[in-house]
C-alpha positions in Angstrom: 102.0 103.1 117.4 103.9 106.3 116.2 101.9 108.1 113.6 104.9 106.7 110.6 103.6 103.0 112.1 100.0 103.7 112.0 100.7 105.3 108.4 102.4 102.3 107.0 99.8 99.7 109.1 96.9 101.7 107.2 98.4 101.7 104.1 98.8 97.7 104.4 95.3 97.2 105.5 94.1 99.4 102.8 96.1 97.3 100.6 94.6 94.0 101.7 91.0 95.1 101.2 91.8 96.5 97.9 93.2 92.6 97.0 90.4 91.1 98.5 92.8 89.3 101.2 90.2 90.8 104.1 87.0 92.1 104.3 85.4 95.4 105.1 84.4 94.7 108.5 88.1 93.3 109.2 89.5 96.4 107.5 87.2 98.9 109.8 88.0 96.9 112.6 91.9 96.9 112.4 92.1 100.5 111.3 89.7 101.7 114.0 92.0 99.7 116.7 94.8 102.6 115.6 92.5 105.7 117.0 91.2 106.2 114.1 87.7 107.8 113.9 85.0 106.1 112.7 84.7 108.8 109.7 88.0 108.6 108.4 88.0 105.0 108.4 84.6 104.6 106.9 86.5 107.1 104.0 89.7 104.9 103.8 87.5 101.8 103.2 85.5 103.4 100.3 88.5 104.9 98.7 90.0 101.1 99.2 86.9 99.3 97.8 87.0 101.7 94.9 90.4 100.7 94.0 89.4 97.2 93.9 90.7 95.8 90.4 87.4 95.3 88.0 88.1 92.9 84.9 87.1 93.2 81.4 87.8 95.8 78.4 90.2 96.0 75.5 93.3 98.1 76.4 94.7 100.4 73.7 98.1 101.5 74.5 100.2 104.0 72.8 103.8 103.6 72.6 106.7 105.8 71.1 110.2 104.1 69.8 108.4 101.8 67.4 110.8 100.4 64.8 110.5 98.6 61.3 114.0 96.9 63.0 112.2 95.8 66.3 112.0 92.2 66.5 110.9 89.6 69.3 114.5 88.5 70.2 114.9 89.8 73.8 119.1 90.6 73.3 117.5 93.7 71.0 115.3 95.4 72.3 116.1 98.9 73.2 112.6 100.8 73.4 109.4 101.3 75.7 107.6 100.4 73.0 109.4 96.8 73.1 109.0 96.8 76.6 105.7 97.2 76.6 105.3 94.3 74.1 107.0 92.1 75.9 106.3 92.5 79.6 102.6 92.1 78.1 103.3 88.2 77.6 107.0 87.6 79.0 108.4 87.4 82.8 111.9 87.9 84.2 113.0 85.9 87.5 112.6 89.2 89.2 111.0 92.3 89.0 111.0 96.3 90.2 107.4 96.5 92.0 105.3 99.6 91.9 107.2 100.2 94.9 110.4 100.2 93.7 111.2 97.3 95.9 112.7 94.1 94.0 110.6 90.8 94.5 110.4 87.3 93.0 108.6 86.6 89.4 109.6 83.4 88.3 111.3 83.1 91.1 109.7 81.9 94.4 112.3 82.5 96.4 116.1 83.8 96.5 118.6 82.6 98.7 122.9 83.2 99.2 125.3 83.2 102.2 127.7 85.2 100.6 126.4 86.8 97.8 128.7 85.2 95.4 126.2 81.8 95.2 123.0 82.6 94.8 119.9 80.2 94.8 117.0 81.2 92.8 114.0 78.7 93.7 111.6 78.9 90.5 107.6 79.0 91.1 106.3 75.5 90.8 103.6 74.7 88.0 104.6 77.8 86.1 103.4 77.1 82.3 104.3 78.6 78.6 101.2 79.7 76.5 101.7 76.4 74.5 101.3 74.6 77.7 105.0 73.3 77.8 106.1 73.3 81.9 108.9 76.3 82.6 112.0 74.5 84.3 115.4 75.2 85.3 116.8 74.5 82.0 114.8 76.8 80.2 115.8 79.7 82.3 119.9 78.3 82.4 119.8 78.2 78.3 118.2 81.3 78.0 120.6 83.2 80.5 123.5 81.3 78.4 121.9 82.7 76.0 122.6 86.2 76.4 125.9 85.4 77.9 127.1 84.0 74.2 128.9 86.7 72.8 128.3 85.9 69.3 124.2 86.8 70.5 125.6 90.8 71.0 123.0 91.0 73.7 122.5 94.2 75.4 122.4 92.0 78.5 126.2 90.8 77.9 127.4 93.3 79.8 125.2 92.6 83.1 125.9 88.6 82.6 129.6 88.8 82.2 129.9 88.7 85.9 128.8 84.9 86.1 131.1 82.2 86.4 128.6 79.0 86.3 125.1 78.8 85.9 123.1 75.4 86.5 120.4 73.6 86.8 119.5 71.6 90.1 116.6 69.8 89.2 113.8 71.2 87.5 112.9 74.0 89.9 116.5 75.5 91.5 118.9 77.6 89.2 122.3 78.1 90.6 123.8 81.3 89.5 128.0 81.5 91.1 129.8 84.5 90.3 133.1 85.9 89.4 132.8 87.7 93.1 130.4 88.6 95.1 127.3 91.1 94.1 125.0 92.0 97.0 122.5 93.5 94.1 122.4 90.3 92.0 118.8 90.3 92.1 118.4 93.5 90.7 120.4 92.1 87.8 117.8 89.4 86.9 114.7 92.3 86.5 116.7 93.6 83.1 113.7 93.5 80.4 116.7 91.6 78.0 116.4 88.3 80.1 112.9 87.5 79.7 112.4 83.4 79.7 111.6 82.1 76.1 110.4 78.4 75.4 113.5 76.3 74.1 113.3 73.0 72.2 116.4 70.8 72.2 118.5 73.0 74.0 118.0 75.7 71.8 116.4 79.6 72.7 113.6 80.0 70.4 114.4 83.9 70.3 111.6 85.2 68.1 108.9 83.2 69.9 105.5 85.0 70.3 105.0 82.4 73.0 105.8 83.2 76.6 104.5 82.6 80.4 103.2 86.2 81.0 99.7 87.9 81.2 98.5 88.0 77.9 98.8 85.6 74.8 99.9 87.2 71.3 98.2 86.8 68.2 99.9 89.5 66.2 103.2 91.5 66.1 104.0 94.0 63.6 107.6 95.7 64.0 107.3 99.0 64.2 103.4 98.9 64.0 102.4 97.1 67.2 101.3 94.0 68.8 98.0 92.3 69.2 97.1 90.2 72.4 93.9 88.6 72.3 93.2 86.9 75.6 94.4 86.7 79.1 96.4 84.0 79.7 93.8 82.0 81.7 97.0 80.0 83.3 99.0 83.0 84.8 100.7 81.7 87.7 100.0 85.2 89.3 96.4 84.5 89.4 93.8 86.8 88.9 94.9 89.9 91.2 96.6 90.8 87.9 95.9 91.1 84.2 92.3 92.6 84.2 91.9 93.7 80.9 90.0 91.0 78.5 93.0 91.9 75.2 95.5 94.5 75.1 97.2 96.1 71.9 100.5 98.1 72.4 100.7 100.4 69.1 103.1 102.2 67.5 102.7 106.0 67.6 106.3 107.6 67.3 105.1 111.1 67.3 104.0 112.9 70.7 101.7 114.7 68.7 100.0 112.1 67.1 99.9 110.4 69.9 98.3 112.9 72.1 95.7 113.6 69.6 94.7 110.0 69.3 94.2 110.0 73.2 92.0 113.1 73.3 90.2 111.4 70.0 89.3 108.4 71.9 91.6 106.6 70.3 94.0 105.2 72.3 93.3 105.0 76.6 96.8 105.4 77.2 100.0 107.1 75.6 103.8 107.5 77.1 105.8 110.1 76.7 103.6 113.4 77.0 105.1 116.2 75.2 105.4 119.0 78.4 104.9 121.8 76.1 101.1 121.0 75.0 100.5 118.8 78.3 98.1 122.1 78.8 95.9 120.9 76.2 95.4 117.7 78.1 94.5 119.2 81.5 92.1 120.8 79.9 90.4 117.6 78.9 88.1 116.4 81.6 88.3 112.7 80.7 91.8 112.8 80.7 94.6 112.2 83.4 98.0 112.9 83.6 100.3 110.5 85.7 104.0 111.6 86.4 106.7 108.8 88.2 110.2 109.8 89.6 113.0 107.2 89.6 116.7 106.7 87.8 115.6 108.1 84.2 118.2 110.2 82.4 118.8 112.5 79.8 122.5 112.4 77.8 123.9 113.3 74.8 126.9 110.8 74.3 130.2 112.3 72.8 131.8 108.5 71.3 135.5 108.5 72.3 136.2 106.5 69.0 134.9 109.1 66.8 137.0 112.4 66.8 136.8 114.8 67.6 135.3 113.3 70.6 138.8 111.6 71.7 139.7 115.1 72.6 139.1 115.4 76.2 138.9 119.3 76.3 135.9 118.9 73.3 134.1 116.8 75.8 135.4 119.5 78.6 133.8 122.5 76.5 130.8 121.0 75.3 130.2 120.0 79.4 130.5 123.6 80.3 128.5 124.8 77.0 125.0 123.7 78.2 122.1 125.4 80.0 121.2 122.4 81.9 118.6 124.3 84.0 117.1 125.9 80.8 116.4 122.8 79.5 114.7 121.6 83.0 112.5 124.7 82.9 111.7 124.9 79.3 111.6 121.6 77.6 110.8 119.5 80.7 108.4 122.5 82.6 110.0 121.3 86.1 109.0 117.6 85.4 113.0 116.9 86.4 115.9 118.0 87.8 119.5 119.1 86.5 122.2 116.1 85.9 126.1 116.1 86.8 127.2 114.2 84.0 126.7 110.9 85.3 124.0 108.1 85.9 123.4 107.9 89.4 120.6 109.5 90.6 119.4 110.9 94.0 117.0 108.1 94.2 120.1 105.7 94.5 121.7 104.9 98.1 125.1 106.2 97.0 124.4 109.3 94.6 127.8 111.7 95.4 126.1 115.0 97.0 129.6 116.0 97.5 130.3 116.4 94.0 130.5 120.0 92.7 127.1 120.5 90.2 128.5 121.6 86.4 127.0 124.7 85.3 127.0 126.7 81.9 130.5 128.7 82.2 131.1 129.8 78.8 134.5 131.3 79.5 135.6 127.8 80.9 133.9 126.2 78.1 135.6 128.6 75.4 138.7 128.3 76.8 138.8 124.0 76.5 137.7 124.5 73.1 140.5 126.3 72.0 142.9 124.5 73.9 141.6 121.5 72.1 142.7 122.9 68.9 139.8 121.7 66.7 138.6 124.3 64.3 135.2 124.1 62.2 131.8 122.9 62.8 131.1 119.6 65.0 127.4 118.3 64.3 125.1 116.7 67.0 122.0 114.2 65.8 118.9 114.7 67.3 115.1 113.3 66.9 111.7 112.9 69.0 112.6 109.2 69.6 114.7 109.8 72.8 112.0 111.8 74.3 109.2 114.3 73.5 110.9 117.7 72.9 114.5 116.3 72.5 114.9 118.4 69.1 113.9 121.6 71.1 116.4 120.8 73.8 119.1 120.1 71.2 118.3 123.7 69.6 119.0 125.1 73.1 122.2 123.4 73.8 123.4 124.6 70.1 122.3 128.2 70.9 124.5 127.8 74.3 127.3 126.2 72.7 127.1 129.3 70.0 127.6 131.3 73.1 130.7 129.8 74.1 132.6 130.3 70.3 131.4 126.7 69.2 129.7 125.9 65.9 127.4 123.2 67.0 125.2 122.2 64.3 121.9 120.2 64.4 121.3 117.5 62.0 117.7 115.9 62.4 117.4 112.5 62.0 114.7 110.0 60.4 112.7 108.8 63.5 112.9 105.1 62.0 115.6 103.1 62.9 117.1 106.0 65.0 118.2 103.7 68.0 119.9 101.4 65.4 121.4 103.8 63.2 122.2 106.8 64.6 122.4 106.0 68.8 125.7 104.3 69.5 127.2 105.1 66.1 127.3 108.7 65.3 129.9 110.6 67.1 127.5 112.9 68.9 123.6 112.1 69.7 120.7 112.4 72.0 119.8 109.9 74.1 117.8 108.9 77.0 117.8 106.2 79.4 115.2 104.9 82.1 118.1 104.2 84.2 118.4 101.2 86.5 117.5 100.5 90.3 121.1 100.0 91.4 124.3 101.9 90.8 126.0 98.4 89.8 123.4 98.0 87.6 122.9 101.1 85.8 127.0 101.2 85.2 127.0 97.7 83.9 124.1 98.7 81.3 126.2 101.9 80.0 129.8 102.5 81.0 131.6 99.3 82.1 134.1 98.0 79.3 132.0 94.7 78.5 129.0 96.2 77.7 127.4 96.9 74.5 125.6 99.8 75.1 128.3 102.1 76.3 127.2 104.8 74.6 130.3 106.8 74.8 132.5 104.2 73.9 134.2 105.6 77.3 136.9 102.2 78.1 134.8 99.7 76.0 136.6 100.9 72.5 138.5 103.8 73.8 140.9 103.6 77.5 141.5 106.4 79.5 143.5 106.4 82.9 140.1 107.2 84.1 138.5 104.2 82.1 141.1 101.7 83.6 140.2 102.7 87.3 136.4 103.4 87.0 136.2 100.0 85.5 138.4 98.8 88.5 136.2 100.3 91.0 132.8 99.3 89.7 133.9 95.7 89.8 135.5 96.2 93.0 131.9 97.8 94.5 130.1 94.7 93.5 131.7 92.8 95.9 132.3 94.8 98.7 129.6 93.9 101.3 131.2 97.2 103.9 128.8 100.2 103.4 131.4 103.1 103.7 133.8 101.3 101.5 131.3 100.7 99.1 130.0 104.1 99.3 133.7 105.8 98.5 134.3 103.7 95.3 130.8 104.8 93.6 131.3 108.5 94.9 135.0 108.2 92.9 133.1 106.3 89.9 131.2 109.4 89.8 133.5 111.5 90.1 135.5 110.0 87.3 132.7 109.5 84.5 132.1 113.8 85.4 135.5 114.5 84.5 136.6 112.5 82.0 133.4 110.3 80.5 132.0 110.8 77.1 128.2 111.0 78.4 127.0 114.6 79.1 124.1 113.5 81.5 122.1 117.0 81.3 118.7 116.0 83.3 116.7 113.5 85.2 113.3 113.2 84.4 110.1 112.2 85.5 107.8 109.8 83.5 105.0 111.8 82.4 102.5 109.4 80.8 98.5 110.4 79.8 95.5 108.0 80.2 91.5 108.2 80.0 90.1 108.7 83.6 88.4 105.0 83.2 91.9 103.7 84.0 92.6 103.2 87.6 96.0 101.8 89.1 97.0 100.8 92.9 98.1 103.3 94.9 102.0 103.5 93.5 102.9 103.5 90.1 106.8 102.5 89.7 109.0 105.1 87.9 111.6 102.5 87.1 110.0 102.7 83.7 107.7 104.5 81.7 104.0 103.6 82.5 104.1 101.7 85.6 107.4 99.8 85.1 106.2 99.3 81.5 103.9 96.7 83.2 100.8 98.4 82.9 98.6 96.1 80.7 99.1 93.7 83.7 98.9 96.2 86.6 96.0 98.8 85.6 93.0 98.1 84.9 89.6 100.1 84.0 87.6 101.2 86.7 
């Protein structure tokens, strides 16, 4: 075998040994057959056995972005706190695995001949925690719930491409799309579209009952969620959900989360404040974990709020930011600069030919003067989007001052930030987990049919660029020729970079920290924080 094939094969065998699919003798025979020496094979076997999940213990998961306005209705989920809560007791049809591949979850297999009609074959025997069988009708009703404009679901834009959805018996769901979409299985990973129980044709959106790994005992908005025991009938079996019980604890202040971890009050925290991460590295009982993916930080300027309807105001602010300074001083190198569009280098159609926008005081001053705007403008901030966000905002204000722009920082209350500030105030700080495909990212936050178009770019205010942008995204969705699709996505990124209201100034790694007693598989997903926010299902106490 070639080296890469050998490495892949050994990795697969190690995974099988860890999961108990083969025994130590079978592992040794298979690995030695590749030409690996006996000492190396023994070492690999020891590591794989040590990584074998163990059952037991109570997980205390400290999470930021908890809000008293949070609800169990998945249409309203908008934070890592609610994702952590939701994934602990619910499931989607598909999921992004730890290695970033898209696999079936409630769907056992997926079929499509033309990328326009998709057949999802559901897993048989899946039950809700109340003992009710999950059926295709439940899936259809849940999707229709999010498709209903009255629901105002954050997934509404993603699902607007569905023409019809129907049940074919109890175990098959058929999606017929308005046009082909080769990435459709990625759409059904969206954390808003968790399958809730239904009764008499109505979705129980606020239900504490799910199909997932743990059974919910209690939910207190902005405070936490308690899961008293493992789901004994979980369809994934004993290979996951290793804790006896789980508690998701809302701790919005990063310093308080960090203190709770160091004091042994929690086992894991998301959103490490990188400015004080050195305190964590000094503790022999704590380990920092960083994962890369699609996450990014933004500063959306809403086109429906003057003066951000002015192109030159938007362009002035884009040139007024010292992006590398934020990466160096706030993110401490745990990230890279952004270029005012959300498509990361991890995406296959990232436009690497687009000129990187840099700080340019002369260009910023030129556009600011050309805009005709005088007087100060305000930017809202908080530590809710990410730890260090307020300091990053102050850096932006300072660099704007160098360009002659009087940008004033308004520190907003943490509670209610996502509901009262983001997607409402004219200029604010934000963060995104990103999405695994270009179409899913555009559809979540940039197209004209999504509730989460945080810059109001195209949905509330149209420009020539937004019209062309939406045409491109919809055409690329159904384009199966890779080169044509690339051309469309590259142009879409250029339009967003030029005319868009969202300043995408950095792509960030997800940095969390936890007790060294915690263990996990070889890969840690970077599509969201905390191993895709499925830590309670995927990790265990060693």
